[in-house]
N, C-alpha and C positions, 0 to 999 in steps of 0.2 A: 504494500500500500504506500503510495507516495504521500509524503508529508507536505502540507500547505506551506507556502513561503512566508513565514512570519519574520518580521524584522525586529532588530534589537533596539535598545534605547538611544543609540547614537545615530539612527537612520535620519539623515538630514531632511528627508521629505516630510517628516512628521514633527519637527522640532517646534513649530508654531502651535500645532495642535497639542503637543505635549505640554507646552508652557501654559496654554489656556486650561487644560485639564488639571495640571498640578497647582497652578496659582489662583484659579478662579472657581472652576466647577467642583473640584474635590472639597476645598474649604467651604464652598457654598452648600454642598450636600451635607457636610458635617454640621454646619450651622443650622440648617433646616431640621436636622435630627436632634439638635441640642447636644452635640458631642464634639469631640476633637477629631481631626483627620486620622490621628493614630489609633482611634477607637474603631475605625472602619475595618472590615475584614482584610486580612493580609493578601489573599488571592482573590481578585475579582477582575472583571473585564468590562469594557464599554464598547459599544458599536457606534460608529460615526459615518453615516452616509454623507456624501458630498452635498453641501448647500450651494447657494448661489455664489457666483464669483463676487469678490469684493470690488470696490470702486477702482482699485489699482490692478484688477485682473487676477489676484491671488485666489487660491481655493479657500473655501470656508467649509465648515463641517457642522452637522446638526447632531447633538447627542440624542441617540435613538433608544438605547437600551443599556442598562447596567445589569450585569449577570454575575451572581455570586455562587449559585448552586452547582454549576457544571462547567467550570473553567479549567481547562488543562492545556490545550495547544499553546505553548509559550516559546519565546525565543530561547536559544541556547544559553544566553547570559542570565536568564531569569533564576535558575535554582540558586546560584551564588548570592544574587541580590535578595532573594526571598529569605535565605538562611541568615544573612546579615541583618535584615530588617527584623526578623523574628528574634534574633539574639538581642538586639537593642531593645525591643519591646519587653522581653523577659527581664533584662537587666533593670529597666526602668520600673517595672512592676515590683521587682525585688527591693529596689531602693525605696519605693513608696511604702511598701509593707514595713520595712525597717524603721522608717521615719514615724509611721503611725503606730508602731508597736509599743 
């Protein structure tokens, strides 16, 4: 079975979209939920169909779906990044428990 071509976090084609997702949409989602971005699931995905071209002719995207329940096809760089993020969350939780104990 052929694996779909997923791209990693440095793919230049998606840096503007990545910036909007990380700097606006994810914090906005967390705010709507009354939580912090670090409280969101570690593994999740979002689908972005192309939106209308911007006034300068660049692509735009429309957030269509956020999927948490069945996310797996990920770029090769993802496992290391997931492990690092999980470790940081666990260390932060341990520090918080120690402070509150």
